[in-house]
N, C-alpha and C positions, 0 to 999 in steps of 0.2 A: 826617218830622222826629221824630215821636213815637217811632218805632222806634229811632232813634239814641239818644234820651234813655233809653228803656227798656233798651237794651243797656248804656249807661254806668252806669245804676243797678244793673243785674245784675252788671256787672264790679266795681263798687265794693263791692257786697254780698258777692261772692265773695272779694275781697281781705280785707275785714273779717272774714268768717267763717273764713278761713284763719288769720289771726292769733289770733282768739279761741279757736278749737277746735284749733289746731295740726295741721290736716289739709291738707297741700299738694295733695291730690287735688281739693279744691274749686276750685283755679285752672283746672281744665279745663272748668268750667261755662260760661264765656263762649265758649269755642271750640265747644262743642256747641250753644250757642244760635246762634252764627253759622252753623254747618253746617245747623241746622234752618231758619234763615231762608232760606238759599240754596235748600234743597230746596223750601220752600213757594213761593218766587218762581219756581222752574223749573216747578212744578206749575201755576202760574197761566197759563203760556203756552198758547195755544189749539192747539198742535201735540201730537201724541202724545208721551208722556213720554220714550221712548227716542230719538225724533228730536230732541227738545229737548236731551237730554244730549249726543248726538253733535254737534249744532250748537255747543253751548257749548264743548266740548273741542276742536273743530276751528277755533275762532277763533284767528287769529294776529295 
């Protein structure tokens, strides 16, 4: 639950910083944070990393 709250705080901070500094590139920060979160969660699986990646992308 705390990860979800942290993500929303990060997203709100990115939107605030975008308006304050007028740099729309800051809106990509939450997307990179989500990507990093997925990579960390996949790394925590006790299988080898490439097997985990294949498994995740083979799910239907």
